[in-house]
N, C-alpha and C positions, 0 to 999 in steps of 0.2 A: 223339774216337771214342766212339760210343754202343754200349753193350753191352746185350743183352737177356738176362734171366734169369727163370726161374720158380722161386719159393720157396714151400715149404709148411711150416707150423708145426703142431705139436700144441699147442693153446692150453689148457693145464690150468686156467687161471683161469676160462674160460668153459665148460669141459667140451666143447670142440669142436676145430675145425681151421680153418686159414686158408690160402689160396693166393693169391699175388700174382704178376702178370705185370708185370715191370719193364723199363724202358728208362732207363739212366743214362749220363751223360757230359757233360763240359764244364760242370759245375756245375748240371746240370738233372736232375731225376728225374720220370719219369712212371710211374704204376702204376695198374693196375686189380686189384681183389681181390674175393674172395668168401670168406665165412666162415659157419660154422654153429656155434651155441653152444646150451647147454642150461641155463646159469646166468645170470641168475636165473630165466629161463623159456626154453623152446625158441624160437630165432629164427634168421633168415638175414640176413646183411649183404652188401651189394654196395657197392663204393666205386670212385671214380675220383679220383686225386690228380695234380695238375700243380704243378710248381714253376717259378719263374723262375730266373734266374742266381743263383749262390751258394746254391742249394738253399732258397730262400725260398718259402714256400707262396704259390701264386697262387690255387688253387681245390681244394676237397674237396667232392665230391658223394657223399652216402651215402644208401642206402635200407635200412631195416630192416623185415623182415616177421615178425610174430608171429601166433599163432592169432587174436588179437583185432583187429589192425589193421596197416596199413602206414604207416610214417613215412618222410619224406624230408627231407634237409637239403642246401642249397646254400650252403656257406661260402666266402666270397671275401675275399681280401686285395688291396688296391690297390697294394701296394708302397711306400706312403707312410704306413703306420700306420693306415689305415682298414680296418675289417673289417665285413662284412655277413653276416647269416644270413637266407637266403630274401629278400634284397633290403632287409632292415631293418638299420639301423646298429647295431653292437655297441659300446657304450661300455665303457671300461676295458681295451681291448686295444692301445692306441697303441704300446707297446713290443714287442708280439708280432710275430714273423716266421714262427713255426711253428704248424702245427696238430698236435694229438696225438689221434688216434682211439683211444678207450678199447679195451683188450684187443687192440690191433693192434701187433705188434712192428715193423712196417715204418716207422712214423712216427718212430721213434728215429733213423733213418738221417740225416735232414736236419741236425740240429744237430751230430751227431758228425762228419759230413763237412765241413760248413761251417767248423767250428772246428779241424779237423785233429787231433782227439783220438785218432786211430788211429796217428799218426806220432810223437807226443811228449807230454811232460807238459803239463798244463793243466787248468783248471777254468773252467767257464762257468755262470753263473746266468742263466736266461732265462725270459721270460714266454711261455706258449703259449696258444693257443685250444684248450682240452681239450674233446673231444666225448664224452659218455657213451654207452655202448652197453648196452642197446638203446633207451634213452629219447631219444637224440640232442639232449640239452640241451648248450649251450655255456657254458663258464665259464672265467675266467682261472685259470691254474695256473702258479705259480712252480716251476721245476724246475732242478736242478743236475746237470751232467754233469762227472765228474772222471776224467781218464785215469789208469789204474792200471798200464799197461804190458802187455807180452806175457803170454799164458797158454798153456796146452797146446793150445787149439783156435783161438786168435786173440787179437786185442787186447781187453783188458778195460777197461770203462768203468763207473764207479759212477753209477747213476741215483738221484736223491733228489727227493722231492716231499712236503712236509709231514713226516709221521713215517715214510713209506715209503722203504725203501732196498733196492736190488738191484744186484749186480755182474754186468753184462751182458758177453757175449762177442760180438765182431763179427768177420766174415771180412774179408779184405783189401779187398773192394769196399765195406765199410761196412754190411753187412746183419747183423741179429741172428742169431746161432747159438744161444745160450742166454740166456734171460731168467728166472732163478730166480724162482719164484712166479707166472710168467705163461706162458712158452712155451719150447718146444725145437724147433729146426728139424729137419725130417725129410729134406727135399731142398733 
């Protein structure tokens, strides 16, 4: 069964807001989102995300508009370890199955749901295709998700990448409620 939801976050890390229109069910997530930020400069972002079964990224299309220019990125995963950015092969991403759009709490949903981290203990270290915002550069990023158990507002999962760590709270559907240092959900 597919459920549709509209989610809005106050994204403190960018000095802005994000809204995502989502459809999720049977291991698949589709979303389109819009965000506005003011850090490091004023910008607008729009994105479309599609996953295949098991919440594995299939495609992320992103457009960022600043006062100076408009940038677009078409990031694709073939389901067999191959990634491309605007049609060009991306080396170094063979083990990645997730994209991670910078400053976007939505893209934390896929690995958490795929690995069942809302239901019980566990830790997963994984490689992602991390997309910076507003520059839209793509680089490999090793990330660790550790289930911490229930909290006051939902299941807690620690996110770590490099020296950065934050204990995120997820609702029952697997969407971020609070991401200390990044965002808090409004709706």
